[in-house]
MARTIMAR-89809 format. One record per residue (C-alpha): x, y, z; residue in one letter. Coordinates in steps of 0.5 Angstrom, whole numbers, always signed. Example, Ala and Ser with C-alpha at 12.3 -4.5 7.8 and 13.67 -1.06 7.14 Angstrom:
BEGIN
      u      v      w  res
    +25     -9    +16    A
    +27     -2    +14    S
! end
This chain:
BEGIN
      u      v      w  res
    +49    -40    +42    M
    +44    -35    +43    P
    +40    -35    +36    R
    +41    -29    +32    Q
    +36    -23    +32    A
    +33    -22    +26    R
    +33    -15    +23    I
    +26    -13    +20    N
    +26     -6    +16    L
    +20     -4    +12    V
    +21     -3     +5    G
    +27     -7     +4    I
    +26    -14     +1    P
    +28    -20     +5    Q
    +30    -27     +2    H
    +26    -32     +7    I
    +27    -40     +7    V
    +23    -45    +11    Q
    +25    -52    +11    K
    +21    -59    +13    G
    +23    -62    +20    H
    +29    -67    +19    N
    +29    -65    +11    R
    +22    -69    +11    L
    +17    -67     +5    P
    +12    -62     +7    C
     +8    -62     +1    F
     +5    -69     -2    F
     +1    -67     -8    D
     -2    -62    -12    D
     -7    -60     -7    E
     -2    -58     -2    D
     +2    -54     -6    Y
     -4    -50     -8    E
     -7    -49     -1    F
     +0    -46     +1    Y
     +0    -41     -5    L
     -7    -39     -3    K
     -5    -39     +4    S
     +1    -35     +3    L
     -3    -30     -2    R
     -8    -29     +4    A
     -3    -28     +9    A
     +1    -23     +5    S
     -5    -19     +4    D
     -7    -19    +11    Q
     +0    -17    +14    Y
     +2    -12     +8    Q
     +8    -16     +5    V
     +9    -16     -2    Q
    +11    -22     -5    V
    +16    -22    -11    H
    +18    -29    -12    A
    +18    -36     -9    Y
    +19    -43    -10    V
    +16    -49     -7    L
    +20    -55     -6    L
    +18    -62     -4    P
    +21    -61     +3    N
    +22    -53     +3    A
    +20    -46     +1    I
    +23    -40     -1    Q
    +20    -33     -2    I
    +23    -26     -3    I
    +18    -21     +0    A
    +18    -14     +2    T
    +14    -12     +8    P
    +10     -5     +8    R
     +9     -5    +16    I
    +13     -7    +22    D
    +14    -14    +23    K
    +10    -16    +17    G
    +14    -22    +15    V
    +15    -25    +22    S
     +7    -24    +23    S
     +6    -27    +16    M
    +10    -33    +16    M
     +7    -35    +23    Q
     +0    -34    +21    S
     +2    -38    +15    L
     +6    -44    +18    G
     +0    -45    +23    R
     -5    -45    +18    R
     -1    -50    +13    Y
     +1    -55    +19    V
     -6    -55    +21    Q
     -8    -57    +14    Y
     -3    -62    +13    I
     -5    -65    +20    N
    -12    -65    +19    H
    -11    -68    +12    R
     -6    -74    +13    Y
     -9    -75    +20    K
     -2    -74    +23    R
     +0    -69    +29    S
     +7    -66    +31    G
    +11    -61    +28    T
    +12    -60    +20    L
    +18    -55    +20    W
    +25    -55    +22    E
    +24    -49    +27    G
    +23    -42    +25    R
    +24    -39    +18    F
    +31    -36    +16    K
    +31    -29    +13    S
    +36    -24    +10    S
    +36    -17     +8    L
    +37    -16     +1    I
    +41    -10     -3    D
    +36    -10     -8    S
    +40     -6    -13    E
    +46    -11    -13    N
    +42    -17    -11    F
    +35    -18    -12    L
    +34    -20    -19    L
    +40    -25    -18    T
    +36    -28    -12    C
    +30    -29    -16    Y
    +34    -33    -21    R
    +37    -37    -15    Y
    +30    -39    -13    L
    +27    -40    -19    E
    +33    -45    -21    L
    +33    -49    -15    R
    +28    -54    -18    P
    +34    -55    -24    L
    +40    -55    -19    H
    +36    -60    -15    L
    +35    -65    -21    G
    +27    -64    -20    L
    +26    -63    -27    V
    +30    -63    -34    D
    +28    -56    -36    E
    +25    -50    -32    L
    +19    -50    -35    G
    +17    -57    -33    E
    +17    -54    -25    Y
    +10    -51    -24    R
    +11    -49    -17    W
    +15    -43    -17    S
    +15    -35    -20    S
    +19    -37    -26    Y
    +12    -38    -30    H
    +10    -31    -28    H
    +17    -27    -29    H
    +18    -31    -36    C
    +11    -29    -39    G
     +8    -36    -39    N
     +2    -33    -34    E
     +0    -28    -29    V
     +1    -30    -22    C
     -4    -26    -18    N
     +0    -27    -12    L
     +6    -23    -15    I
     +7    -16    -14    Q
    +13    -14    -18    D
    +19    -10    -15    H
    +21     -4    -19    R
    +27     -7    -21    L
    +23    -12    -25    F
    +19     -7    -28    L
    +25     -3    -30    Q
    +27     -8    -35    L
    +22     -6    -40    G
    +17     -1    -42    D
    +11     -7    -42    N
    +11    -14    -39    R
    +13    -17    -46    E
    +19    -13    -46    E
    +21    -14    -38    R
    +20    -22    -39    C
    +24    -22    -45    N
    +30    -19    -41    A
    +29    -23    -35    Y
    +29    -29    -40    N
    +36    -27    -43    E
    +39    -27    -36    S
    +38    -35    -36    F
    +42    -36    -42    R
    +48    -35    -37    Y
    +51    -40    -32    R
    +50    -38    -25    F
    +57    -37    -22    D
    +58    -43    -17    R
    +61    -38    -12    R
    +55    -33    -12    L
    +50    -39    -11    L
    +54    -41     -5    N
    +54    -34     -2    Y
    +47    -33     -3    V
    +45    -40     +0    A
    +50    -38     +6    E
    +48    -31     +7    T
    +41    -33     +9    V
    +42    -40    +12    N
    +47    -35    +17    M
    +41    -30    +17    G
    +46    -25    +15    Q
    +45    -19    +10    V
    +46    -20     +3    L
    +50    -14     +0    G
    +56    -10     +0    G
    +59     -6     +6    D
    +56     +1     +4    A
    +49     -3     +4    F
    +51     -6    +11    K
    +53     +0    +14    E
    +46     +3    +12    K
    +43     -2    +15    I
    +47     -1    +21    E
    +45     +6    +22    E
    +38     +5    +20    I
    +37     -1    +25    A
    +42     +1    +30    N
    +45     -6    +30    H
    +51     -9    +28    R
    +51    -14    +22    V
    +58    -14    +20    R
    +63    -18    +24    P
    +68    -15    +29    L
    +75    -17    +26    K
    +78    -23    +30    R
    +85    -23    +34    G
    +88    -18    +39    R
    +89    -11    +36    P
    +96    -10    +33    R
   +101     -7    +38    K
   +104     -1    +36    M
   +112     -1    +35    K
   +115     +5    +39    V
   +122     +7    +37    E
   +127     +9    +42    V
   +132    +14    +40    E
   +139    +13    +43    S
! end
């Protein structure tokens, strides 16, 4: 089966996922996480990609970002992947691949799903049983959005900025969203969408993407067309 072509549109956020080869670890200690974040900052600056949220897991990374130039995300991820693999291979005296093929991504209907995707990413350590409390996990943008720290990697999206008149109000409003349980169906929908490389959004958003990209993102209806019933007068 041919791999699905990515749609990269300037100004539209993307949910990006890259997994370790055979689900094996790609981070081994704090220094590795720190090097990856430093490299992500450099690559995002170089290729003009705004990073809004992230989580680094032991065997995977997830990022929400908006490209400001054509092919910005692809260029950023290729550069970042090469640099990090070289670092790991040199540090641990190993060779070969680290990632499970190319990264996966999906366009996000920001008005309806962007902040939901923030929560999806930042809840992953809790859902995977890596910590008992979100605040215990160091390697995500949760600490930036909840107000514990300011991360110089993050560029706040306008929807996050609209949560309040100042940073304290915005962080408090964002924290309130974690009081509500993440619906399991929504959780699965977000995960399935990015794994399939589909668009995360409703029909109106998908129609807009098809018009801009001149590329179908909605599946064709299955089955043969229904035959019309013809009445014959007697």
